[in-house]
ZADO-1210 file (C-alpha; in nm, 4 decimals, padded with zeros to 6 digits):
<atoms>
<atom x="01.3429" y="00.2341" z="-01.9396" code="MET" pos="1"/>
<atom x="00.9972" y="00.0772" z="-01.8969" code="GLY" pos="2"/>
<atom x="00.9961" y="-00.0239" z="-02.2646" code="ALA" pos="3"/>
<atom x="01.3392" y="-00.1784" z="-02.2312" code="ALA" pos="4"/>
<atom x="01.2205" y="-00.3780" z="-01.9324" code="LEU" pos="5"/>
<atom x="00.9150" y="-00.4928" z="-02.1256" code="GLY" pos="6"/>
<atom x="01.1326" y="-00.6367" z="-02.4029" code="SER" pos="7"/>
<atom x="01.3891" y="-00.7963" z="-02.1716" code="SER" pos="8"/>
<atom x="01.1434" y="-00.9697" z="-01.9377" code="LEU" pos="9"/>
<atom x="01.0264" y="-01.2321" z="-02.1897" code="PRO" pos="10"/>
<atom x="01.3864" y="-01.3118" z="-02.2778" code="ILE" pos="11"/>
<atom x="01.4653" y="-01.3557" z="-01.9088" code="ALA" pos="12"/>
<atom x="01.1577" y="-01.5740" z="-01.8542" code="ILE" pos="13"/>
<atom x="01.2432" y="-01.7922" z="-02.1530" code="PHE" pos="14"/>
<atom x="01.6081" y="-01.8226" z="-02.0462" code="ALA" pos="15"/>
<atom x="01.5003" y="-01.9195" z="-01.6953" code="LEU" pos="16"/>
<atom x="01.2807" y="-02.1937" z="-01.8418" code="GLY" pos="17"/>
<atom x="01.5742" y="-02.3381" z="-02.0362" code="LYS" pos="18"/>
<atom x="01.7887" y="-02.3265" z="-01.7235" code="LEU" pos="19"/>
<atom x="01.5289" y="-02.5204" z="-01.5259" code="VAL" pos="20"/>
<atom x="01.5055" y="-02.7847" z="-01.7991" code="VAL" pos="21"/>
<atom x="01.8867" y="-02.8126" z="-01.8057" code="PHE" pos="22"/>
<atom x="01.8848" y="-02.8703" z="-01.4318" code="GLY" pos="23"/>
<atom x="01.6264" y="-03.1488" z="-01.4663" code="VAL" pos="24"/>
<atom x="01.7634" y="-03.3245" z="-01.7758" code="LEU" pos="25"/>
<atom x="02.1309" y="-03.2524" z="-01.7234" code="GLY" pos="26"/>
<atom x="02.1709" y="-03.1370" z="-02.0796" code="ARG" pos="27"/>
<atom x="02.0878" y="-02.8443" z="-02.2976" code="ALA" pos="28"/>
<atom x="01.7376" y="-02.8272" z="-02.4395" code="PHE" pos="29"/>
<atom x="01.6556" y="-02.6477" z="-02.7619" code="ASP" pos="30"/>
<atom x="01.2812" y="-02.6499" z="-02.8189" code="PRO" pos="31"/>
<atom x="01.1334" y="-02.6341" z="-03.1682" code="PRO" pos="32"/>
<atom x="01.1293" y="-02.2889" z="-03.3187" code="THR" pos="33"/>
<atom x="00.7503" y="-02.2668" z="-03.3078" code="SER" pos="34"/>
<atom x="00.7451" y="-02.3547" z="-02.9381" code="PHE" pos="35"/>
<atom x="01.0182" y="-02.1012" z="-02.8635" code="ALA" pos="36"/>
<atom x="00.8344" y="-01.8326" z="-03.0569" code="LEU" pos="37"/>
<atom x="00.5080" y="-01.9097" z="-02.8791" code="GLY" pos="38"/>
<atom x="00.6751" y="-01.8995" z="-02.5380" code="ALA" pos="39"/>
<atom x="00.8448" y="-01.5718" z="-02.6239" code="TYR" pos="40"/>
<atom x="00.5203" y="-01.4126" z="-02.7444" code="LEU" pos="41"/>
<atom x="00.3324" y="-01.5309" z="-02.4351" code="ALA" pos="42"/>
<atom x="00.6020" y="-01.3903" z="-02.2070" code="ALA" pos="43"/>
<atom x="00.6074" y="-01.0669" z="-02.4063" code="LEU" pos="44"/>
<atom x="00.2287" y="-01.0341" z="-02.3707" code="ALA" pos="45"/>
<atom x="00.2546" y="-01.0830" z="-01.9940" code="LEU" pos="46"/>
<atom x="00.5337" y="-00.8254" z="-01.9684" code="ALA" pos="47"/>
<atom x="00.3420" y="-00.5695" z="-02.1753" code="VAL" pos="48"/>
<atom x="00.0303" y="-00.6294" z="-01.9662" code="TRP" pos="49"/>
<atom x="00.2188" y="-00.5964" z="-01.6386" code="GLY" pos="50"/>
<atom x="00.4226" y="-00.2884" z="-01.7341" code="VAL" pos="51"/>
<atom x="00.1824" y="-00.0871" z="-01.9467" code="PHE" pos="52"/>
<atom x="-00.1694" y="-00.1967" z="-01.8426" code="VAL" pos="53"/>
<atom x="-00.2066" y="-00.3626" z="-01.5031" code="ARG" pos="54"/>
<atom x="00.0010" y="-00.1183" z="-01.3023" code="ARG" pos="55"/>
<atom x="-00.1966" y="00.1753" z="-01.4508" code="ARG" pos="56"/>
<atom x="-00.5404" y="00.0140" z="-01.4167" code="TRP" pos="57"/>
<atom x="-00.6427" y="00.1114" z="-01.0658" code="VAL" pos="58"/>
<atom x="-00.9321" y="-00.0626" z="-00.8953" code="THR" pos="59"/>
<atom x="-01.1563" y="00.0871" z="-00.6283" code="THR" pos="60"/>
<atom x="-01.2221" y="-00.1755" z="-00.3648" code="ARG" pos="61"/>
<atom x="-01.5205" y="-00.1083" z="-00.1388" code="LYS" pos="62"/>
<atom x="-01.5832" y="-00.3456" z="00.1504" code="PHE" pos="63"/>
<atom x="-01.7101" y="-00.3634" z="00.5054" code="ASP" pos="64"/>
<atom x="-01.4713" y="-00.4300" z="00.7921" code="VAL" pos="65"/>
<atom x="-01.6286" y="-00.5644" z="01.1094" code="VAL" pos="66"/>
<atom x="-01.4229" y="-00.4413" z="01.4046" code="VAL" pos="67"/>
<atom x="-01.4536" y="-00.4930" z="01.7776" code="HIS" pos="68"/>
<atom x="-01.5037" y="-00.1941" z="02.0018" code="GLY" pos="69"/>
<atom x="-01.6428" y="00.0407" z="01.7378" code="LEU" pos="70"/>
<atom x="-01.8911" y="00.2882" z="01.8941" code="PRO" pos="71"/>
<atom x="-02.2386" y="00.2811" z="01.7337" code="PRO" pos="72"/>
<atom x="-02.1904" y="00.6434" z="01.6301" code="GLU" pos="73"/>
<atom x="-01.9092" y="00.5313" z="01.3963" code="PHE" pos="74"/>
<atom x="-02.0949" y="00.2371" z="01.2444" code="ASP" pos="75"/>
<atom x="-02.0882" y="00.3010" z="00.8679" code="GLY" pos="76"/>
<atom x="-01.7849" y="00.5310" z="00.8931" code="TYR" pos="77"/>
<atom x="-01.5977" y="00.5314" z="00.5593" code="ARG" pos="78"/>
<atom x="-01.2188" y="00.5373" z="00.5465" code="VAL" pos="79"/>
<atom x="-01.0380" y="00.5786" z="00.2145" code="ALA" pos="80"/>
<atom x="-00.6891" y="00.4298" z="00.2221" code="GLN" pos="81"/>
<atom x="-00.4132" y="00.5089" z="-00.0262" code="LEU" pos="82"/>
<atom x="-00.0680" y="00.3619" z="00.0167" code="SER" pos="83"/>
<atom x="00.2713" y="00.3294" z="-00.1520" code="ASP" pos="84"/>
<atom x="00.2162" y="00.5920" z="-00.4197" code="LEU" pos="85"/>
<atom x="00.5897" y="00.5906" z="-00.5054" code="HIS" pos="86"/>
<atom x="00.5557" y="00.9026" z="-00.7152" code="ILE" pos="87"/>
<atom x="00.8711" y="00.9460" z="-00.9211" code="GLY" pos="88"/>
<atom x="01.0162" y="00.8500" z="-01.2547" code="GLY" pos="89"/>
<atom x="00.7964" y="00.5425" z="-01.3101" code="PHE" pos="90"/>
<atom x="00.4854" y="00.6865" z="-01.1415" code="THR" pos="91"/>
<atom x="00.4099" y="01.0354" z="-01.2735" code="PRO" pos="92"/>
<atom x="00.2303" y="01.2926" z="-01.0584" code="PRO" pos="93"/>
<atom x="-00.0686" y="01.2932" z="-01.2936" code="ARG" pos="94"/>
<atom x="-00.1451" y="00.9395" z="-01.1816" code="TRP" pos="95"/>
<atom x="-00.1503" y="01.0609" z="-00.8230" code="GLY" pos="96"/>
<atom x="-00.3956" y="01.3379" z="-00.9140" code="LYS" pos="97"/>
<atom x="-00.6245" y="01.0806" z="-01.0760" code="ALA" pos="98"/>
<atom x="-00.6090" y="00.8646" z="-00.7623" code="TRP" pos="99"/>
<atom x="-00.7049" y="01.1635" z="-00.5485" code="ALA" pos="100"/>
<atom x="-01.0065" y="01.2286" z="-00.7701" code="GLU" pos="101"/>
<atom x="-01.1203" y="00.8664" z="-00.7333" code="ILE" pos="102"/>
<atom x="-01.0887" y="00.8886" z="-00.3559" code="SER" pos="103"/>
<atom x="-01.2749" y="01.2189" z="-00.3416" code="ASN" pos="104"/>
<atom x="-01.5579" y="01.0781" z="-00.5538" code="ALA" pos="105"/>
<atom x="-01.6236" y="00.8181" z="-00.2819" code="ALA" pos="106"/>
<atom x="-01.6962" y="01.0979" z="-00.0291" code="SER" pos="107"/>
<atom x="-01.5100" y="00.9322" z="00.2592" code="PRO" pos="108"/>
<atom x="-01.5352" y="01.0452" z="00.6194" code="ASN" pos="109"/>
<atom x="-01.1599" y="01.0072" z="00.6605" code="LEU" pos="110"/>
<atom x="-00.8639" y="00.9649" z="00.4221" code="VAL" pos="111"/>
<atom x="-00.5447" y="00.7920" z="00.5295" code="VAL" pos="112"/>
<atom x="-00.2172" y="00.7604" z="00.3375" code="VAL" pos="113"/>
<atom x="-00.0008" y="00.4844" z="00.4819" code="THR" pos="114"/>
<atom x="00.3472" y="00.5783" z="00.3682" code="GLY" pos="115"/>
<atom x="00.5916" y="00.5487" z="00.0782" code="ASP" pos="116"/>
<atom x="00.4604" y="00.8492" z="-00.1072" code="MET" pos="117"/>
<atom x="00.8109" y="00.8919" z="-00.2513" code="VAL" pos="118"/>
<atom x="01.0032" y="00.6597" z="-00.4784" code="SER" pos="119"/>
<atom x="01.3378" y="00.8107" z="-00.3734" code="SER" pos="120"/>
<atom x="01.5054" y="01.1470" z="-00.3359" code="GLY" pos="121"/>
<atom x="01.3397" y="01.4856" z="-00.2987" code="VAL" pos="122"/>
<atom x="01.2667" y="01.5939" z="-00.6557" code="ASP" pos="123"/>
<atom x="00.8970" y="01.5085" z="-00.6424" code="PHE" pos="124"/>
<atom x="00.8155" y="01.6431" z="-00.2960" code="HIS" pos="125"/>
<atom x="00.6178" y="01.9367" z="-00.4327" code="GLY" pos="126"/>
<atom x="00.4123" y="01.7133" z="-00.6631" code="ASP" pos="127"/>
<atom x="00.3407" y="01.4704" z="-00.3813" code="ILE" pos="128"/>
<atom x="00.2264" y="01.7499" z="-00.1510" code="ALA" pos="129"/>
<atom x="-00.0046" y="01.8751" z="-00.4249" code="HIS" pos="130"/>
<atom x="-00.1579" y="01.5272" z="-00.4631" code="VAL" pos="131"/>
<atom x="-00.2051" y="01.4736" z="-00.0893" code="ILE" pos="132"/>
<atom x="-00.3334" y="01.8280" z="-00.0511" code="GLY" pos="133"/>
<atom x="-00.6056" y="01.7631" z="-00.3086" code="SER" pos="134"/>
<atom x="-00.7541" y="01.4755" z="-00.1072" code="LEU" pos="135"/>
<atom x="-01.0805" y="01.5560" z="00.0691" code="ARG" pos="136"/>
<atom x="-01.2711" y="01.4014" z="00.3597" code="ALA" pos="137"/>
<atom x="-01.5100" y="01.5179" z="00.6318" code="ASP" pos="138"/>
<atom x="-01.2590" y="01.4581" z="00.9109" code="ASP" pos="139"/>
<atom x="-00.9413" y="01.5324" z="00.7194" code="GLY" pos="140"/>
<atom x="-00.6406" y="01.3582" z="00.5688" code="VAL" pos="141"/>
<atom x="-00.4024" y="01.1629" z="00.7940" code="PHE" pos="142"/>
<atom x="-00.0582" y="01.0476" z="00.6821" code="VAL" pos="143"/>
<atom x="00.2014" y="00.8097" z="00.8225" code="SER" pos="144"/>
<atom x="00.5567" y="00.7860" z="00.6904" code="MET" pos="145"/>
<atom x="00.7191" y="00.4915" z="00.5126" code="GLY" pos="146"/>
<atom x="01.0765" y="00.3832" z="00.4565" code="ASN" pos="147"/>
<atom x="01.0994" y="00.5293" z="00.1030" code="HIS" pos="148"/>
<atom x="00.9893" y="00.8661" z="00.2366" code="ASP" pos="149"/>
<atom x="01.3279" y="00.8812" z="00.4081" code="TYR" pos="150"/>
<atom x="01.5278" y="00.7687" z="00.0995" code="PHE" pos="151"/>
<atom x="01.6419" y="01.1288" z="00.0845" code="GLY" pos="152"/>
<atom x="01.5522" y="01.4008" z="00.3339" code="ASP" pos="153"/>
<atom x="01.2012" y="01.3351" z="00.4642" code="GLY" pos="154"/>
<atom x="01.1678" y="01.6521" z="00.6713" code="GLU" pos="155"/>
<atom x="01.0931" y="01.8890" z="00.3776" code="PRO" pos="156"/>
<atom x="00.8166" y="01.6540" z="00.2618" code="LEU" pos="157"/>
<atom x="00.6586" y="01.6551" z="00.6067" code="ILE" pos="158"/>
<atom x="00.6644" y="02.0354" z="00.6134" code="THR" pos="159"/>
<atom x="00.5051" y="02.0541" z="00.2679" code="LEU" pos="160"/>
<atom x="00.2325" y="01.8033" z="00.3563" code="LEU" pos="161"/>
<atom x="00.1407" y="01.9914" z="00.6707" code="ARG" pos="162"/>
<atom x="00.1304" y="02.3177" z="00.4779" code="SER" pos="163"/>
<atom x="-00.1329" y="02.1553" z="00.2532" code="LYS" pos="164"/>
<atom x="-00.3487" y="02.0673" z="00.5524" code="GLY" pos="165"/>
<atom x="-00.2568" y="01.6998" z="00.5950" code="ALA" pos="166"/>
<atom x="-00.2085" y="01.5654" z="00.9478" code="VAL" pos="167"/>
<atom x="00.1263" y="01.3844" z="00.9477" code="VAL" pos="168"/>
<atom x="00.1366" y="01.1466" z="01.2433" code="LEU" pos="169"/>
<atom x="00.4859" y="01.0680" z="01.3686" code="ARG" pos="170"/>
<atom x="00.4416" y="00.8494" z="01.6750" code="ASN" pos="171"/>
<atom x="00.1351" y="01.0480" z="01.7789" code="GLU" pos="172"/>
<atom x="-00.2411" y="01.0557" z="01.7425" code="GLY" pos="173"/>
<atom x="-00.5483" y="01.2735" z="01.7060" code="ARG" pos="174"/>
<atom x="-00.9055" y="01.2269" z="01.8254" code="THR" pos="175"/>
<atom x="-01.2055" y="01.2335" z="01.5912" code="VAL" pos="176"/>
<atom x="-01.5496" y="01.2692" z="01.7483" code="THR" pos="177"/>
<atom x="-01.9075" y="01.1805" z="01.6590" code="ARG" pos="178"/>
<atom x="-02.1421" y="01.3156" z="01.9242" code="GLY" pos="179"/>
<atom x="-02.0161" y="01.1779" z="02.2554" code="ASP" pos="180"/>
<atom x="-01.8125" y="00.9005" z="02.0881" code="ALA" pos="181"/>
<atom x="-01.4450" y="00.9190" z="01.9955" code="SER" pos="182"/>
<atom x="-01.2077" y="00.7511" z="01.7542" code="LEU" pos="183"/>
<atom x="-00.8344" y="00.7817" z="01.8154" code="PHE" pos="184"/>
<atom x="-00.6312" y="00.7949" z="01.4921" code="VAL" pos="185"/>
<atom x="-00.2640" y="00.7224" z="01.5592" code="ALA" pos="186"/>
<atom x="00.0348" y="00.6930" z="01.3284" code="GLY" pos="187"/>
<atom x="00.3676" y="00.5231" z="01.3899" code="VAL" pos="188"/>
<atom x="00.6821" y="00.6399" z="01.2120" code="ASP" pos="189"/>
<atom x="00.9115" y="00.4329" z="00.9907" code="ASP" pos="190"/>
<atom x="01.0547" y="00.1052" z="01.1197" code="THR" pos="191"/>
<atom x="01.3421" y="00.0750" z="00.8702" code="TRP" pos="192"/>
<atom x="01.5100" y="00.3952" z="00.9868" code="THR" pos="193"/>
<atom x="01.4293" y="00.3113" z="01.3505" code="ARG" pos="194"/>
<atom x="01.1980" y="00.6060" z="01.3981" code="ARG" pos="195"/>
<atom x="00.9008" y="00.3916" z="01.5023" code="ALA" pos="196"/>
<atom x="00.7801" y="00.4248" z="01.8613" code="ASP" pos="197"/>
<atom x="00.4530" y="00.2377" z="01.9036" code="LEU" pos="198"/>
<atom x="00.4153" y="00.3122" z="02.2732" code="ALA" pos="199"/>
<atom x="00.4541" y="00.6836" z="02.2129" code="ARG" pos="200"/>
<atom x="00.2090" y="00.6746" z="01.9214" code="ALA" pos="201"/>
<atom x="-00.0636" y="00.5290" z="02.1433" code="LEU" pos="202"/>
<atom x="00.0051" y="00.7053" z="02.4712" code="GLU" pos="203"/>
<atom x="-00.2281" y="00.9976" z="02.4028" code="GLY" pos="204"/>
<atom x="-00.5491" y="00.7938" z="02.3777" code="ARG" pos="205"/>
<atom x="-00.8119" y="00.7806" z="02.6465" code="MET" pos="206"/>
<atom x="-00.8748" y="00.4401" z="02.8114" code="PRO" pos="207"/>
<atom x="-01.1130" y="00.2232" z="02.6121" code="GLY" pos="208"/>
<atom x="-01.1346" y="00.4528" z="02.3085" code="VAL" pos="209"/>
<atom x="-01.1495" y="00.2848" z="01.9672" code="PHE" pos="210"/>
<atom x="-00.8046" y="00.3058" z="01.8062" code="THR" pos="211"/>
<atom x="-00.7221" y="00.3202" z="01.4365" code="LEU" pos="212"/>
<atom x="-00.3476" y="00.2857" z="01.3839" code="LEU" pos="213"/>
<atom x="-00.1605" y="00.3797" z="01.0662" code="LEU" pos="214"/>
<atom x="00.1552" y="00.1699" z="01.0386" code="ALA" pos="215"/>
<atom x="00.3313" y="00.1498" z="00.7044" code="HIS" pos="216"/>
<atom x="00.5037" y="-00.1759" z="00.8028" code="ASP" pos="217"/>
<atom x="00.2511" y="-00.4540" z="00.8828" code="PRO" pos="218"/>
<atom x="00.5137" y="-00.6362" z="01.0889" code="ALA" pos="219"/>
<atom x="00.4043" y="-00.4080" z="01.3760" code="LEU" pos="220"/>
<atom x="00.0595" y="-00.5682" z="01.3870" code="PHE" pos="221"/>
<atom x="00.1184" y="-00.8242" z="01.6676" code="PRO" pos="222"/>
<atom x="00.2658" y="-00.5573" z="01.8956" code="ALA" pos="223"/>
<atom x="-00.0154" y="-00.3161" z="01.8066" code="ALA" pos="224"/>
<atom x="-00.2744" y="-00.5837" z="01.8836" code="ALA" pos="225"/>
<atom x="-00.1146" y="-00.6434" z="02.2230" code="GLN" pos="226"/>
<atom x="-00.1471" y="-00.2728" z="02.2946" code="ARG" pos="227"/>
<atom x="-00.5156" y="-00.2718" z="02.2065" code="GLY" pos="228"/>
<atom x="-00.5232" y="-00.1208" z="01.8579" code="ALA" pos="229"/>
<atom x="-00.8617" y="-00.2127" z="01.7137" code="ASN" pos="230"/>
<atom x="-00.7807" y="-00.1570" z="01.3459" code="LEU" pos="231"/>
<atom x="-00.4377" y="-00.1294" z="01.1849" code="VAL" pos="232"/>
<atom x="-00.3952" y="-00.0045" z="00.8284" code="LEU" pos="233"/>
<atom x="-00.0662" y="-00.0846" z="00.6571" code="SER" pos="234"/>
<atom x="00.1037" y="-00.1050" z="00.3186" code="GLY" pos="235"/>
<atom x="00.4699" y="-00.1651" z="00.2339" code="HIS" pos="236"/>
<atom x="00.4434" y="-00.5109" z="00.0715" code="THR" pos="237"/>
<atom x="00.2679" y="-00.4148" z="-00.2558" code="HIS" pos="238"/>
<atom x="00.1134" y="-00.7602" z="-00.2327" code="GLY" pos="239"/>
<atom x="00.4396" y="-00.8772" z="-00.3894" code="GLY" pos="240"/>
<atom x="00.3570" y="-00.6942" z="-00.7178" code="GLN" pos="241"/>
<atom x="00.3674" y="-01.0350" z="-00.8905" code="VAL" pos="242"/>
<atom x="00.1196" y="-01.2984" z="-00.7787" code="ALA" pos="243"/>
<atom x="-00.1150" y="-01.5727" z="-00.8908" code="LEU" pos="244"/>
<atom x="-00.4033" y="-01.3995" z="-01.0723" code="PRO" pos="245"/>
<atom x="-00.7299" y="-01.4002" z="-00.8753" code="PHE" pos="246"/>
<atom x="-00.5547" y="-01.5577" z="-00.5741" code="PHE" pos="247"/>
<atom x="-00.2775" y="-01.3107" z="-00.4849" code="PRO" pos="248"/>
<atom x="-00.3052" y="-01.3725" z="-00.1106" code="LYS" pos="249"/>
<atom x="-00.2237" y="-01.7405" z="-00.1506" code="PHE" pos="250"/>
<atom x="00.0703" y="-01.7240" z="-00.3905" code="LEU" pos="251"/>
<atom x="00.2828" y="-01.4139" z="-00.4423" code="SER" pos="252"/>
<atom x="00.6344" y="-01.2820" z="-00.4090" code="LEU" pos="253"/>
<atom x="00.5158" y="-01.0828" z="-00.1068" code="GLY" pos="254"/>
<atom x="00.4213" y="-01.3983" z="00.0811" code="LYS" pos="255"/>
<atom x="00.7827" y="-01.5153" z="00.0605" code="LEU" pos="256"/>
<atom x="00.9065" y="-01.2082" z="00.2488" code="ALA" pos="257"/>
<atom x="00.6244" y="-01.1006" z="00.4792" code="HIS" pos="258"/>
<atom x="00.4037" y="-01.2708" z="00.7358" code="ARG" pos="259"/>
<atom x="00.1277" y="-01.0180" z="00.6681" code="PHE" pos="260"/>
<atom x="00.1471" y="-00.9434" z="00.2967" code="HIS" pos="261"/>
<atom x="-00.2018" y="-00.8651" z="00.1637" code="LEU" pos="262"/>
<atom x="-00.5606" y="-00.8195" z="00.2751" code="GLY" pos="263"/>
<atom x="-00.7306" y="-00.8784" z="00.6096" code="LEU" pos="264"/>
<atom x="-00.5837" y="-01.0480" z="00.9172" code="TYR" pos="265"/>
<atom x="-00.7146" y="-01.0968" z="01.2720" code="ARG" pos="266"/>
<atom x="-00.5410" y="-01.1197" z="01.6070" code="ASP" pos="267"/>
<atom x="-00.7897" y="-01.1480" z="01.8906" code="GLY" pos="268"/>
<atom x="-01.0057" y="-00.8354" z="01.8798" code="ASN" pos="269"/>
<atom x="-00.7648" y="-00.6551" z="01.6462" code="SER" pos="270"/>
<atom x="-00.7891" y="-00.6355" z="01.2671" code="THR" pos="271"/>
<atom x="-00.5199" y="-00.5560" z="01.0100" code="LEU" pos="272"/>
<atom x="-00.5643" y="-00.4542" z="00.6479" code="TYR" pos="273"/>
<atom x="-00.2538" y="-00.4645" z="00.4268" code="VAL" pos="274"/>
<atom x="-00.3033" y="-00.2431" z="00.1228" code="HIS" pos="275"/>
<atom x="-00.1503" y="-00.3625" z="-00.2102" code="PRO" pos="276"/>
<atom x="-00.0243" y="-00.0131" z="-00.2911" code="GLY" pos="277"/>
<atom x="-00.0657" y="00.2085" z="-00.5943" code="LEU" pos="278"/>
<atom x="00.2850" y="00.2566" z="-00.7319" code="GLY" pos="279"/>
<atom x="00.5730" y="00.0134" z="-00.7746" code="THR" pos="280"/>
<atom x="00.9338" y="-00.0301" z="-00.6662" code="THR" pos="281"/>
<atom x="01.2014" y="-00.2319" z="-00.8383" code="GLY" pos="282"/>
<atom x="01.0726" y="-00.3476" z="-01.1765" code="PRO" pos="283"/>
<atom x="00.7769" y="-00.1276" z="-01.2757" code="PRO" pos="284"/>
<atom x="00.5430" y="-00.4226" z="-01.3225" code="ILE" pos="285"/>
<atom x="00.2335" y="-00.5718" z="-01.1638" code="ARG" pos="286"/>
<atom x="00.0951" y="-00.9150" z="-01.2424" code="LEU" pos="287"/>
<atom x="-00.1960" y="-01.0558" z="-01.0458" code="GLY" pos="288"/>
<atom x="-00.1910" y="-00.7710" z="-00.7919" code="VAL" pos="289"/>
<atom x="-00.3972" y="-00.4692" z="-00.8890" code="ALA" pos="290"/>
<atom x="-00.3147" y="-00.1181" z="-00.7649" code="PRO" pos="291"/>
<atom x="-00.5979" y="-00.0169" z="-00.5384" code="GLU" pos="292"/>
<atom x="-00.7846" y="00.2597" z="-00.3650" code="ILE" pos="293"/>
<atom x="-00.9546" y="00.0980" z="-00.0666" code="ALA" pos="294"/>
<atom x="-01.2813" y="00.2304" z="00.0744" code="ILE" pos="295"/>
<atom x="-01.3348" y="00.0605" z="00.4102" code="LEU" pos="296"/>
<atom x="-01.6731" y="00.0939" z="00.5768" code="THR" pos="297"/>
<atom x="-01.6388" y="00.0265" z="00.9491" code="LEU" pos="298"/>
<atom x="-01.9027" y="-00.1951" z="01.1052" code="ARG" pos="299"/>
<atom x="-01.9505" y="-00.2663" z="01.4743" code="ALA" pos="300"/>
<atom x="-01.9036" y="-00.6293" z="01.5750" code="ALA" pos="301"/>
</atoms>
């Protein structure tokens, strides 16, 4: 099916171009054969790149995130974030195993998976649990659920993940300590299926403790900031999957649909990072938006 998509995309792109010209000129436009062939080959090259190369070519992005309220004991704390694996027909489990190896090689203090591990259904639950179970970090692996995780029965997946040692946070949190300092890691459940309860997810934290919130849907960021979440890690948007190369935050399909669609955002003393995801939904293509494993090093403001 991926090959079929690769051959049909250039035809669709070329046809769309002719339609636009018809709308401007008010008449049909038949370009010279050489021009048509060149346009077709260029579109074909883009489709092949997006389907067979870019979506498989994972980047490891390492960067510092300056956050307010971080205790000195956690300065330099490394968090590996994976998101939107979408393991299924277009994203084989072996890719997930390779992503886990990349994350493990970075020796993070904490690993978080911010939802949409599933493409749809339940057929790949065992493979997904194996991938998540192979992740390693000093303070463990924490998971929040996404909307695709419930495109089928999500409960068996949660049971499998927990049996592999992952901490699945469903409107709840856990405390991680360094000496006398604490970091509260909370996770909110899926917004699309109305399982999300932000107040409940944060109610277990001690007053003033630094809070790291896992929220698959970045639309929760303003409400999380109001409730004092210091750092929110999200996914969901895939960065649009198709964007302007080198400048995906400024022009992408994701920007048309989401206020927070890619990268870092600030709201007062709160910070959001929207992960571009690893897998794909809809057309299995990425252009201008690389799949990513993010290694965030927390720095005290």
